[in-house]
Backbone as CSV, one residue per row, in Angstrom:
resi,resn,N_x,N_y,N_z,CA_x,CA_y,CA_z,C_x,C_y,C_z
1,UNK,0.761,-1.008,-0.042,-0.029,-0.127,-0.121,1.097,0.958,-0.122
2,UNK,0.516,1.868,-0.896,1.144,3.521,-0.701,1.281,4.383,0.332
3,UNK,2.143,5.298,0.615,1.805,5.774,1.853,0.977,6.949,1.762
4,UNK,0.471,7.601,1.015,-0.836,8.530,0.429,-1.809,7.521,0.847
5,UNK,-1.961,6.493,0.459,-3.235,5.575,0.511,-3.414,5.222,1.814
6,UNK,-1.999,4.734,2.434,-2.341,4.325,4.034,-2.548,5.753,4.896
7,UNK,-2.332,7.022,4.392,-2.384,7.611,5.240,-3.881,8.316,5.218
8,UNK,-4.542,7.989,3.739,-5.813,8.258,3.484,-6.954,7.689,4.638
9,UNK,-6.639,6.493,4.736,-7.388,5.189,5.200,-7.360,5.246,6.486
10,UNK,-6.225,5.724,7.096,-5.879,5.816,8.616,-6.568,7.140,9.171
11,UNK,-7.559,7.944,8.545,-8.517,9.031,8.967,-9.383,8.622,10.144
12,UNK,-8.977,9.359,11.219,-10.086,8.940,12.517,-10.360,10.604,13.014
13,UNK,-11.094,10.312,14.262,-11.327,11.508,14.714,-10.283,12.185,15.421
14,UNK,-10.528,13.602,15.186,-9.526,14.349,15.882,-10.112,15.319,16.870
15,UNK,-9.695,15.204,18.145,-9.945,16.013,19.217,-9.629,17.369,19.171
16,UNK,-10.470,18.265,19.393,-10.688,19.638,19.687,-11.706,20.238,20.368
17,UNK,-11.506,21.363,20.477,-12.475,22.469,20.885,-12.715,23.459,19.967
18,UNK,-13.101,23.636,19.033,-12.970,24.481,17.788,-14.488,24.613,17.629
19,UNK,-15.350,25.661,16.863,-16.628,25.808,16.651,-17.039,24.499,15.697
20,UNK,-16.349,24.175,14.861,-17.084,22.813,14.349,-16.998,21.675,15.540
21,UNK,-16.069,21.466,16.008,-16.125,20.336,16.671,-17.314,20.741,17.612
22,UNK,-17.417,21.787,18.061,-18.716,22.360,19.361,-20.064,21.680,18.571
23,UNK,-20.197,21.974,17.288,-21.425,21.686,16.847,-21.932,20.458,17.086
24,UNK,-23.324,20.262,17.154,-24.124,18.783,17.119,-23.912,18.350,15.870
25,UNK,-23.800,16.605,16.245,-23.536,15.959,14.910,-24.587,16.156,14.146
26,UNK,-25.876,16.293,14.742,-26.861,15.960,13.298,-26.715,17.883,12.220
27,UNK,-26.238,18.833,13.317,-25.872,19.830,12.421,-24.655,19.993,11.474
28,UNK,-23.619,19.043,11.670,-22.773,18.853,10.542,-23.342,17.864,9.767
29,UNK,-24.121,16.896,9.961,-24.837,15.736,8.930,-25.337,16.482,7.816
30,UNK,-26.471,17.334,8.235,-27.505,18.350,7.482,-26.355,19.069,7.100
31,UNK,-25.270,19.717,7.238,-24.249,20.507,6.413,-23.601,19.791,5.166
32,UNK,-23.258,18.603,5.415,-22.990,17.440,4.645,-23.710,17.456,3.329
33,UNK,-24.902,17.126,3.908,-25.946,17.086,2.552,-26.294,18.413,1.972
34,UNK,-26.034,19.655,2.837,-26.550,20.631,2.233,-25.837,21.282,1.289
35,UNK,-24.513,21.260,1.636,-23.562,21.831,0.576,-23.137,21.038,-0.650
36,UNK,-23.222,19.604,-0.208,-23.427,18.582,-1.402,-24.425,18.915,-2.637
37,UNK,-25.444,19.008,-2.059,-26.473,19.262,-3.024,-26.342,20.876,-3.937
38,UNK,-25.887,21.778,-3.080,-25.608,22.722,-3.728,-24.538,22.847,-5.196
39,UNK,-23.280,22.043,-4.548,-22.571,21.817,-5.483,-22.755,21.268,-6.734
40,UNK,-24.279,20.450,-6.523,-24.450,19.721,-7.944,-25.601,20.506,-8.254
41,UNK,-25.801,21.879,-7.836,-27.191,22.105,-8.249,-26.031,23.161,-9.787
42,UNK,-25.299,23.626,-9.492,-24.470,24.486,-10.535,-23.728,23.939,-11.392
43,UNK,-23.676,24.121,-12.756,-22.460,23.590,-13.352,-20.861,24.658,-13.675
44,UNK,-21.627,25.773,-13.059,-20.759,26.904,-13.038,-19.035,26.506,-12.411
45,UNK,-18.503,26.332,-12.978,-17.124,25.759,-12.109,-16.363,26.714,-11.087
46,UNK,-16.987,28.193,-11.316,-16.016,29.055,-10.533,-17.052,29.099,-9.159
47,UNK,-18.576,28.653,-9.314,-19.257,28.664,-7.798,-18.575,27.016,-7.287
48,UNK,-18.342,26.445,-7.845,-18.135,25.037,-7.153,-16.580,25.268,-6.637
49,UNK,-15.912,25.900,-7.449,-14.744,25.980,-6.770,-14.435,26.973,-5.393
50,UNK,-15.422,28.146,-5.691,-15.641,28.794,-4.621,-16.244,27.694,-3.076
51,UNK,-16.965,27.124,-3.566,-17.368,26.041,-2.497,-16.529,25.006,-2.000
52,UNK,-15.281,24.962,-2.525,-14.326,23.930,-2.270,-13.166,24.712,-1.258
53,UNK,-13.343,26.168,-1.796,-12.393,26.762,-1.060,-12.881,26.985,0.402
54,UNK,-14.299,27.219,0.354,-15.163,27.394,1.693,-15.000,26.220,2.835
55,UNK,-14.776,25.092,2.089,-14.548,24.030,2.803,-13.070,23.784,3.398
56,UNK,-12.041,24.094,2.457,-10.859,24.442,2.841,-10.726,25.228,4.173
57,UNK,-11.216,26.265,4.165,-11.409,27.440,4.785,-11.921,26.883,6.547
58,UNK,-13.255,26.350,6.353,-13.829,25.617,7.861,-12.765,24.307,8.196
59,UNK,-12.133,23.755,7.173,-11.188,22.761,7.730,-10.399,23.266,8.630
60,UNK,-9.232,24.841,8.168,-8.402,25.237,8.959,-9.206,25.589,9.926
61,UNK,-10.241,26.282,10.091,-10.535,26.663,11.153,-11.061,25.532,12.512
62,UNK,-11.467,24.145,12.056,-11.276,23.155,12.637,-10.359,22.395,12.876
63,UNK,-9.084,23.197,12.434,-8.070,22.764,12.651,-7.545,21.028,12.477
64,UNK,-8.308,20.653,11.014,-8.007,19.414,10.269,-7.992,19.772,8.677
65,UNK,-6.762,21.188,8.935,-6.698,20.934,7.381,-5.825,20.120,6.850
66,UNK,-4.843,19.713,7.542,-3.495,18.659,6.729,-4.327,17.615,6.102
67,UNK,-5.289,16.928,7.071,-5.932,15.602,6.369,-6.773,15.903,5.492
68,UNK,-7.528,16.997,5.293,-8.531,17.456,4.013,-7.704,17.661,2.801
69,UNK,-6.873,18.681,3.415,-5.839,19.291,2.126,-5.347,18.092,1.431
70,UNK,-4.853,17.185,2.134,-4.342,16.000,1.466,-5.098,15.109,0.531
71,UNK,-6.309,15.216,1.103,-7.595,14.267,0.372,-7.754,15.091,-0.824
72,UNK,-8.043,16.109,-0.695,-8.345,16.808,-1.708,-7.723,17.051,-2.708
73,UNK,-6.468,17.186,-2.673,-5.274,17.264,-3.743,-5.335,15.943,-4.412
74,UNK,-5.592,14.865,-3.618,-5.563,13.682,-4.301,-6.327,13.252,-5.316
75,UNK,-7.737,13.720,-4.479,-8.941,13.425,-5.319,-8.815,14.300,-6.822
76,UNK,-8.890,15.916,-6.267,-9.393,16.883,-7.159,-8.474,17.276,-8.283
77,UNK,-6.901,17.188,-7.857,-6.231,17.410,-8.924,-5.835,16.422,-10.094
78,UNK,-5.781,15.245,-9.683,-5.389,14.160,-10.737,-6.665,13.627,-11.563
79,UNK,-7.844,14.022,-11.335,-8.873,13.793,-12.151,-9.463,15.062,-12.854
80,UNK,-8.874,16.465,-12.465,-9.204,17.451,-13.186,-8.348,17.493,-14.600
81,UNK,-6.869,17.172,-14.143,-6.016,16.622,-15.212,-6.255,15.735,-16.315
82,UNK,-6.962,14.332,-15.505,-7.305,13.494,-16.296,-8.671,14.439,-17.477
83,UNK,-9.506,15.020,-16.842,-10.627,15.070,-17.769,-10.120,16.302,-18.524
84,UNK,-8.849,16.906,-18.502,-9.125,17.812,-19.063,-8.689,17.380,-20.440
85,UNK,-7.549,16.711,-20.657,-6.847,15.750,-21.626,-8.056,15.066,-22.303
86,UNK,-9.197,14.371,-21.600,-10.139,13.691,-22.458,-11.125,14.663,-22.852
87,UNK,-11.661,15.238,-22.156,-13.038,16.100,-22.516,-12.707,17.582,-23.407
88,UNK,-11.215,17.941,-23.113,-11.359,19.334,-23.703,-10.865,19.074,-25.628
89,UNK,-10.433,18.154,-25.752,-10.346,17.949,-27.517,-11.596,17.748,-28.117
90,UNK,-11.510,18.294,-29.303,-12.794,18.267,-30.355,-13.868,17.433,-30.052
91,UNK,-13.412,16.127,-30.233,-14.121,14.605,-29.969,-14.358,14.235,-28.448
92,UNK,-13.711,15.374,-27.658,-13.991,14.729,-26.192,-15.488,14.866,-25.162
93,UNK,-15.971,16.141,-25.922,-17.250,16.605,-25.192,-18.006,16.731,-26.113
94,UNK,-19.342,16.501,-26.272,-20.326,16.766,-27.387,-20.641,18.267,-27.783
95,UNK,-19.963,19.283,-26.429,-20.853,20.450,-26.735,-19.761,21.586,-26.778
96,UNK,-18.863,20.764,-27.112,-17.209,21.997,-27.492,-17.374,22.784,-28.662
97,UNK,-17.238,24.098,-28.432,-17.547,25.081,-29.670,-16.309,26.111,-29.547
98,UNK,-16.205,26.428,-28.293,-15.399,27.576,-27.919,-13.994,27.230,-27.887
99,UNK,-12.898,27.604,-28.778,-11.487,26.902,-28.849,-10.776,27.829,-27.792
100,UNK,-10.156,26.936,-26.660,-9.222,27.934,-25.929,-7.736,28.229,-26.403
101,UNK,-7.415,27.303,-26.856,-5.733,27.254,-27.551,-5.796,25.836,-28.426
102,UNK,-4.778,25.805,-29.126,-4.504,25.144,-29.950,-3.103,24.786,-30.029
103,UNK,-2.620,23.423,-30.182,-1.058,23.127,-29.757,-0.938,22.158,-31.305
104,UNK,0.287,22.017,-31.949,0.773,21.236,-32.782,1.419,19.783,-32.310
105,UNK,0.767,18.687,-32.653,1.192,17.414,-32.002,1.279,16.307,-33.007
106,UNK,2.504,16.090,-33.326,2.653,15.096,-34.480,2.222,15.644,-35.949
107,UNK,2.704,16.756,-36.082,2.248,17.192,-37.217,1.297,17.825,-37.642
108,UNK,0.083,17.598,-36.539,-1.266,18.257,-36.723,-1.797,18.850,-35.314
109,UNK,-2.753,19.787,-35.658,-3.000,21.123,-34.966,-4.194,19.990,-34.118
110,UNK,-4.261,20.050,-32.759,-4.964,19.608,-31.711,-5.693,20.832,-31.121
111,UNK,-6.983,20.973,-31.085,-7.602,22.149,-30.413,-8.296,21.690,-29.072
112,UNK,-8.229,22.408,-28.199,-8.828,22.291,-26.571,-9.754,23.542,-26.580
113,UNK,-11.067,22.894,-26.305,-12.386,23.854,-25.991,-12.613,24.216,-24.524
114,UNK,-13.540,25.023,-24.401,-13.562,25.896,-23.252,-14.749,25.150,-22.774
115,UNK,-15.661,24.550,-23.177,-16.871,23.799,-22.571,-16.732,22.674,-21.936
116,UNK,-15.513,22.026,-22.775,-14.908,20.496,-21.874,-13.941,20.642,-20.866
117,UNK,-13.226,21.777,-21.018,-12.084,22.249,-19.976,-13.205,22.830,-18.702
118,UNK,-14.462,23.527,-18.845,-15.226,23.792,-17.400,-15.649,22.701,-17.228
119,UNK,-16.300,21.586,-17.718,-16.946,20.116,-17.298,-15.644,19.714,-16.688
120,UNK,-14.388,19.381,-17.273,-13.792,18.562,-16.310,-13.271,19.138,-15.190
121,UNK,-13.147,20.663,-15.049,-13.068,20.959,-13.602,-13.991,20.934,-12.430
122,UNK,-15.802,20.722,-13.257,-16.631,20.975,-12.370,-16.736,19.543,-11.450
123,UNK,-16.640,18.671,-12.261,-17.011,17.435,-11.541,-16.040,16.949,-10.572
124,UNK,-14.911,16.776,-10.703,-13.990,16.734,-9.725,-14.218,17.626,-8.706
125,UNK,-14.338,18.736,-8.779,-14.518,19.934,-7.823,-16.047,19.336,-6.926
126,UNK,-17.021,18.642,-7.481,-18.346,18.370,-7.035,-17.826,17.211,-5.827
127,UNK,-17.219,16.349,-6.361,-16.785,15.351,-5.634,-16.195,15.302,-4.503
128,UNK,-14.838,16.793,-4.880,-14.508,16.967,-3.635,-15.129,17.782,-2.718
129,UNK,-16.433,18.286,-3.038,-16.808,18.924,-1.964,-17.893,18.002,-1.168
130,UNK,-18.291,16.905,-1.974,-18.683,15.939,-1.096,-18.090,15.052,-0.203
131,UNK,-16.770,15.055,-0.370,-15.699,14.215,0.022,-15.285,14.912,1.414
132,UNK,-15.311,16.106,0.772,-14.533,17.292,1.981,-15.466,17.517,3.166
133,UNK,-16.770,17.830,2.554,-17.858,17.887,3.751,-18.300,16.676,4.783
134,UNK,-18.036,15.555,4.200,-18.061,14.508,4.689,-16.847,14.140,5.949
135,UNK,-16.035,14.225,5.644,-14.417,14.280,6.392,-14.687,15.460,7.475
136,UNK,-15.246,16.639,7.197,-15.648,17.648,8.177,-16.621,16.937,9.238
137,UNK,-17.521,16.527,8.999,-18.463,15.834,9.887,-17.667,14.520,10.508
138,UNK,-17.004,13.630,9.706,-16.485,12.532,10.257,-14.919,13.028,11.223
139,UNK,-14.290,13.813,10.941,-13.040,13.901,11.570,-13.539,14.751,12.985
140,UNK,-14.191,15.390,13.024,-14.662,16.654,14.219,-15.984,15.995,14.975
141,UNK,-16.323,14.753,14.665,-17.514,13.955,15.606,-16.942,12.977,16.206
142,UNK,-16.783,12.385,17.505,-16.677,11.299,18.360,-17.448,10.148,17.575
143,UNK,-16.969,8.747,17.393,-17.548,7.778,16.976,-19.286,7.590,18.043
144,UNK,-19.378,7.825,19.265,-20.455,7.608,20.217,-21.387,8.647,19.749
145,UNK,-20.924,9.954,19.294,-22.023,10.884,18.958,-22.660,10.629,17.626
146,UNK,-21.436,10.278,16.724,-22.024,9.647,15.408,-23.182,8.785,15.805
147,UNK,-23.170,7.676,16.421,-24.031,6.834,16.622,-25.226,7.442,16.923
148,UNK,-25.359,8.305,17.815,-25.953,9.075,18.569,-27.060,9.964,17.539
149,UNK,-26.254,10.775,16.884,-26.503,11.354,15.346,-27.359,10.593,14.745
150,UNK,-27.083,9.409,14.323,-27.649,8.481,13.108,-29.125,7.988,14.042
151,UNK,-29.094,7.704,15.077,-30.096,6.981,15.923,-31.450,8.386,16.328
152,UNK,-30.638,9.534,16.547,-31.441,10.641,16.735,-32.261,11.524,15.611
153,UNK,-32.035,10.512,14.214,-32.554,11.369,13.256,-33.149,10.087,12.637
154,UNK,-33.684,9.238,13.660,-34.984,8.282,13.331,-34.485,7.259,12.081
155,UNK,-32.879,6.695,12.487,-32.851,5.692,11.363,-32.006,4.926,12.512
156,UNK,-32.288,3.306,11.781,-32.249,2.079,12.500,-30.902,1.920,13.595
157,UNK,-30.834,1.409,14.652,-29.884,1.259,15.542,-28.408,0.578,14.675
158,UNK,-29.289,-0.631,14.023,-28.330,-1.562,13.424,-27.648,-0.928,12.552
159,UNK,-28.135,0.359,11.418,-27.614,1.020,10.563,-26.506,1.952,11.213
160,UNK,-26.752,2.618,12.226,-25.594,3.214,13.217,-24.619,2.612,13.586
161,UNK,-24.822,1.237,13.928,-23.622,0.864,14.654,-22.746,-0.033,13.133
162,UNK,-23.410,-0.524,11.945,-22.951,-0.564,10.836,-21.988,0.197,10.362
163,UNK,-22.366,1.573,10.570,-21.826,2.761,9.976,-20.160,3.094,10.709
164,UNK,-20.541,2.976,12.415,-19.352,3.328,13.035,-18.593,1.893,13.207
165,UNK,-18.867,0.506,12.753,-18.030,-0.577,12.842,-16.972,-0.649,11.358
166,UNK,-17.773,0.016,10.436,-17.156,0.110,9.269,-15.934,1.287,9.254
167,UNK,-16.262,2.276,9.803,-15.040,3.403,10.115,-14.069,2.732,11.188
168,UNK,-14.526,2.058,12.143,-13.615,1.562,12.916,-12.387,0.498,12.625
169,UNK,-13.116,-0.166,11.438,-12.461,-1.332,10.803,-11.327,-0.609,9.982
170,UNK,-11.736,0.290,9.222,-11.109,0.448,8.247,-9.544,0.968,8.626
171,UNK,-9.071,2.180,9.666,-7.866,1.793,9.994,-7.215,0.619,10.566
172,UNK,-7.679,-0.308,11.267,-7.420,-1.214,11.645,-6.815,-2.146,10.508
173,UNK,-7.885,-2.282,9.417,-7.377,-3.029,8.334,-6.263,-2.753,7.542
174,UNK,-6.203,-1.389,7.539,-4.959,-0.464,7.209,-3.861,-0.923,7.611
175,UNK,-3.848,-0.884,8.849,-2.957,-1.415,9.792,-2.081,-2.663,9.557
176,UNK,-3.484,-3.616,9.452,-2.855,-5.063,9.432,-2.418,-5.668,7.949
177,UNK,-2.703,-4.700,6.890,-1.981,-4.693,5.628,-0.618,-4.526,5.623
178,UNK,-0.338,-3.227,6.329,0.922,-2.938,6.516,1.794,-4.068,7.217
179,UNK,1.218,-4.445,8.307,2.207,-5.860,9.204,1.928,-6.890,8.357
180,UNK,1.027,-7.010,7.482,1.218,-8.504,6.888,2.589,-8.486,5.597
181,UNK,2.091,-7.088,4.925,3.157,-6.983,3.924,4.525,-7.093,4.679
182,UNK,5.007,-6.360,5.839,6.389,-6.569,6.207,6.728,-7.646,6.314
183,UNK,5.879,-8.507,7.027,6.165,-9.719,7.522,6.187,-10.757,6.337
184,UNK,5.608,-10.599,5.114,5.557,-11.445,3.847,7.125,-10.904,3.605
185,UNK,7.503,-9.658,3.465,8.870,-9.545,3.010,10.020,-9.923,3.623
186,UNK,10.017,-10.050,4.978,10.998,-10.376,5.711,10.830,-12.006,5.547
187,UNK,9.740,-12.944,4.800,9.833,-13.941,4.460,10.675,-14.262,2.954
188,UNK,11.049,-13.267,2.441,11.512,-13.447,1.035,10.640,-12.982,-0.058
189,UNK,9.271,-11.890,0.114,8.603,-11.812,-1.048,9.419,-11.051,-1.552
190,UNK,9.371,-10.863,-2.980,10.038,-9.859,-3.640,9.095,-8.790,-4.071
191,UNK,9.626,-7.750,-4.306,8.693,-6.502,-4.268,9.483,-5.709,-5.710
192,UNK,10.536,-5.933,-5.905,11.192,-5.152,-7.325,11.070,-6.290,-8.617
193,UNK,9.507,-6.699,-8.946,9.474,-7.562,-9.846,8.623,-7.027,-11.011
194,UNK,8.232,-7.123,-11.969,7.230,-6.977,-13.203,5.987,-6.734,-12.633
195,UNK,5.130,-6.292,-13.390,3.859,-5.901,-13.190,2.833,-7.301,-12.643
196,UNK,3.222,-8.217,-13.509,2.463,-9.635,-13.346,2.887,-10.376,-12.359
197,UNK,4.066,-10.246,-12.084,4.493,-11.005,-10.750,4.151,-10.318,-9.564
198,UNK,4.180,-9.115,-9.684,3.614,-8.218,-8.639,2.372,-8.447,-8.003
199,UNK,1.293,-8.656,-9.382,0.023,-8.853,-9.075,-0.429,-9.968,-8.288
200,UNK,0.591,-11.146,-8.521,0.351,-12.636,-8.160,0.814,-12.401,-6.671
201,UNK,1.892,-11.467,-6.217,2.413,-11.202,-5.143,1.485,-10.921,-4.394
202,UNK,0.222,-10.031,-4.344,-0.808,-9.519,-4.007,-1.566,-10.916,-3.014
203,UNK,-1.519,-11.982,-3.917,-2.164,-13.372,-3.193,-1.620,-13.600,-1.753
204,UNK,-0.428,-13.146,-1.611,0.330,-13.396,-0.054,-0.249,-12.693,0.755
205,UNK,-0.446,-11.538,0.257,-1.272,-10.311,1.182,-3.151,-10.608,1.665
206,UNK,-3.439,-10.871,0.408,-5.095,-10.929,0.355,-5.468,-12.253,1.335
207,UNK,-4.655,-13.169,1.375,-4.924,-14.568,1.453,-5.111,-14.406,3.063
208,UNK,-4.038,-14.026,3.990,-4.063,-13.803,5.376,-4.890,-12.559,5.959
209,UNK,-4.952,-11.390,5.186,-5.934,-10.537,5.195,-7.510,-10.947,5.477
210,UNK,-7.841,-11.415,4.272,-9.403,-12.482,4.727,-9.460,-12.740,5.414
211,UNK,-8.414,-14.015,5.920,-8.728,-15.121,7.238,-8.605,-13.853,8.357
212,UNK,-8.090,-13.088,8.711,-7.619,-12.060,9.601,-9.100,-11.431,9.742
213,UNK,-9.683,-10.731,8.758,-10.858,-10.110,9.089,-12.120,-10.948,9.198
214,UNK,-12.344,-12.045,8.927,-13.564,-13.171,8.851,-13.273,-13.723,10.425
215,UNK,-12.038,-13.721,10.900,-11.864,-14.011,12.427,-12.151,-12.835,13.156
216,UNK,-11.885,-11.812,13.064,-12.478,-10.340,13.429,-13.991,-10.172,13.548
217,UNK,-14.484,-10.516,12.582,-15.860,-10.423,12.116,-16.556,-11.363,13.152
218,UNK,-15.978,-12.890,13.046,-16.819,-13.762,14.024,-16.539,-13.288,15.709
219,UNK,-15.153,-13.022,15.871,-14.904,-12.341,17.431,-16.285,-11.414,17.714
220,UNK,-16.162,-10.207,16.896,-17.248,-9.144,17.146,-18.647,-10.016,17.188
221,UNK,-19.494,-10.743,16.350,-20.384,-11.264,16.186,-20.759,-11.726,17.721
222,UNK,-19.936,-12.643,18.305,-20.239,-13.527,19.247,-20.063,-12.019,20.173
223,UNK,-18.921,-11.173,20.244,-19.391,-10.279,21.373,-20.621,-9.492,21.527
224,UNK,-21.164,-9.275,20.534,-22.364,-8.564,20.168,-23.428,-9.156,21.024
225,UNK,-23.588,-10.736,20.303,-24.410,-11.514,20.893,-24.593,-11.647,22.657
226,UNK,-23.136,-11.788,23.012,-23.207,-12.088,24.485,-23.508,-10.543,25.038
227,UNK,-23.534,-9.369,24.704,-24.097,-8.465,25.091,-25.543,-8.035,24.537
228,UNK,-26.540,-8.367,24.096,-27.598,-8.445,23.543,-28.141,-7.801,22.768
229,UNK,-27.200,-7.439,21.869,-27.213,-6.605,20.556,-28.388,-6.675,19.909
230,UNK,-29.140,-7.926,19.637,-30.181,-8.244,19.286,-31.605,-8.427,20.082
231,UNK,-31.504,-8.024,21.052,-32.292,-8.144,22.090,-33.463,-7.102,21.852
232,UNK,-34.559,-7.381,22.146,-36.149,-7.046,21.259,-36.515,-5.695,22.518
233,UNK,-35.497,-4.707,22.560,-35.546,-3.793,23.535,-34.862,-2.497,23.259
234,UNK,-35.235,-1.110,23.888,-35.068,0.113,22.872,-33.304,0.156,23.144
235,UNK,-32.728,0.807,22.516,-31.132,0.682,22.616,-31.275,2.505,22.996
236,UNK,-30.601,2.833,24.055,-30.228,4.238,24.158,-28.984,4.515,24.168
237,UNK,-28.512,5.766,23.795,-26.983,6.189,23.609,-26.223,6.367,24.284
238,UNK,-24.781,6.123,24.120,-23.949,6.410,25.032,-23.509,7.712,25.451
239,UNK,-23.798,8.475,24.629,-23.733,10.111,24.417,-25.257,10.807,24.141
240,UNK,-25.683,11.480,24.767,-26.735,12.228,24.662,-26.369,13.651,23.735
241,UNK,-27.047,13.976,23.343,-26.972,14.968,22.136,-27.905,16.112,22.438
242,UNK,-27.723,17.392,22.152,-28.759,18.369,22.259,-28.202,19.536,21.423
243,UNK,-28.928,20.207,20.740,-28.684,21.559,19.911,-27.995,22.693,20.878
244,UNK,-27.215,23.407,20.476,-26.837,24.564,21.542,-26.780,25.702,20.450
245,UNK,-26.410,26.709,21.448,-26.776,28.450,20.179,-25.612,28.140,19.157
246,UNK,-24.487,27.666,19.249,-23.680,27.397,17.973,-24.546,26.605,16.933
247,UNK,-25.003,25.590,16.997,-25.727,25.168,15.864,-26.970,26.010,15.375
248,UNK,-27.887,26.569,16.324,-28.923,27.544,15.538,-27.856,28.548,14.733
249,UNK,-27.264,29.304,15.202,-26.583,30.518,14.251,-26.118,29.583,13.083
250,UNK,-25.112,28.708,13.370,-25.022,28.195,12.121,-25.892,27.651,10.894
251,UNK,-27.109,26.785,11.546,-27.992,26.851,10.750,-28.832,27.742,10.041
252,UNK,-29.067,28.971,10.815,-29.271,30.159,10.354,-28.712,30.681,9.168
253,UNK,-27.347,30.663,9.493,-26.367,30.794,8.120,-26.840,30.208,7.061
254,UNK,-26.951,28.944,7.166,-27.141,27.793,5.991,-28.438,28.206,5.540
255,UNK,-29.770,28.650,6.255,-31.070,28.997,6.043,-30.869,30.498,4.805
256,UNK,-30.075,31.090,5.434,-29.861,32.468,4.404,-29.241,32.402,3.281
257,UNK,-28.092,31.570,3.295,-27.513,31.110,2.355,-28.397,30.271,1.199
258,UNK,-29.424,29.603,1.800,-30.312,28.487,0.983,-31.293,29.350,0.026
259,UNK,-31.301,30.503,0.441,-32.430,31.813,0.297,-31.578,32.236,-0.752
260,UNK,-30.165,32.754,-0.898,-29.725,33.423,-1.617,-29.321,32.286,-2.992
261,UNK,-29.133,31.266,-2.774,-28.628,30.012,-3.778,-30.112,30.312,-4.910
262,UNK,-31.076,29.753,-4.174,-32.567,29.660,-4.946,-32.969,31.216,-5.391
263,UNK,-32.481,32.042,-5.252,-32.510,33.345,-5.907,-31.594,33.121,-7.265
264,UNK,-30.303,32.742,-7.082,-29.600,33.048,-7.910,-29.686,31.984,-9.032
265,UNK,-30.066,30.776,-8.532,-30.383,29.267,-9.283,-31.848,29.653,-10.068
266,UNK,-32.649,30.583,-9.780,-33.889,30.620,-10.556,-33.949,32.019,-11.420
267,UNK,-33.157,33.192,-11.160,-33.108,33.801,-11.867,-31.759,34.126,-13.097
268,UNK,-30.625,33.107,-12.341,-29.216,33.084,-13.500,-29.097,31.912,-14.221
269,UNK,-29.890,30.445,-13.764,-29.878,29.285,-14.004,-28.305,28.763,-13.318
270,UNK,-27.940,27.728,-14.176,-26.915,26.752,-13.261,-25.698,27.370,-13.438
271,UNK,-25.285,28.109,-14.628,-24.374,28.854,-14.688,-24.060,30.237,-14.676
272,UNK,-24.255,30.918,-13.420,-24.687,32.340,-13.512,-23.199,33.457,-13.700
273,UNK,-22.358,32.846,-13.366,-20.988,33.525,-13.703,-20.232,33.346,-14.705
274,UNK,-20.167,31.882,-15.117,-19.491,31.787,-16.802,-20.088,31.501,-17.616
275,UNK,-21.482,31.325,-17.455,-22.204,31.441,-18.334,-22.159,30.267,-19.733
276,UNK,-22.163,28.995,-19.433,-21.745,28.140,-20.048,-23.035,28.161,-20.745
277,UNK,-22.769,27.878,-22.162,-24.071,27.908,-23.315,-24.528,26.570,-23.246
278,UNK,-24.059,25.298,-22.828,-24.573,23.926,-23.226,-25.278,23.778,-22.000
279,UNK,-25.609,24.879,-20.635,-26.095,24.758,-19.608,-27.634,25.090,-20.055
280,UNK,-28.636,24.382,-19.356,-30.108,25.002,-19.551,-30.292,25.495,-18.342
281,UNK,-30.678,26.841,-18.485,-30.868,27.960,-17.307,-32.161,26.995,-16.686
282,UNK,-31.971,27.339,-15.167,-32.471,26.912,-14.185,-34.168,26.775,-14.374
C-alpha cells in the first residue's frame, strides 16, 4: 500500500475544541447534505470552486486542514488533469465549440475547447465538495456522537452500528495490511518484480488479510450477541446530544445562504458566472 493511500485510510476523529467541533452531530450531518446538493445544482466551475475553498477554510478553522487538504489534492487535481486531457479536445465533449488554444502534435493541430475544460473542472470539484464535507463531519465528531446522531435522526440502530463498525475497521485493516506486507517481505517476498508477478504477490497479502478479517468479524459477532445486541429492547445512546446556540447560528447561516442560492439559481440558471452555453438555465 502506498504511503498516501495508507494515510488516507487511517483518518480518524481528531479531538479539538473549535467552533466546528462543538457543533451538534446532526448540524454537521445536515451541512454535509446541504453543501453537496448546492454543489450539484450548479455547472458553474467558479461557484463550485468557491464552495471547495469555503470547505478548506472551514477545515482550517476546525484545525483538521492537513488531513482534508491532502485528501482533496489526491482526489481533485489528478481527475481534473485527466478530465482536461479527455474532454477538452474536439471529440471529447459533445458541446465543445469555443476554442481555448491550439497545439501542434505529430504534425497535426489539436484544439482544446472551453466547454470541455469547464466540465473537467466542475465534476472533480463536486466530488471534492462531497468528500470534504463528509470528512469535516467524520473527523470532528466522536464515534459515540455519530451513533447518537444517526439514531436521533430516526434511523435504525443497526444502521448506526454498521457505519461506526466500518469506520473503526478501516484503519485497523490498513494497519494489518502494512503488518502482513512487512511480514511477507521478511519471509522473502520480492517487491522489485514485474507487473504480472507483483499482481500474483498480492495473493500473499489478500489470503491472510481475508482470514484475519473473518476472524475479527466472528469475534465481534460473538461479543455483540453476548451483550444483547439483538435483544428486542429500546437501545439508549452512550452520549446524549442536544442543539446549542452555535448550532442555531450555523443553521441560520445555512438558511440565509439557501435563500440566496435559490434566487441565483432561478434568476440566472446553473451557470450564473461563466455562462456556459450548453447548460439549460434553471
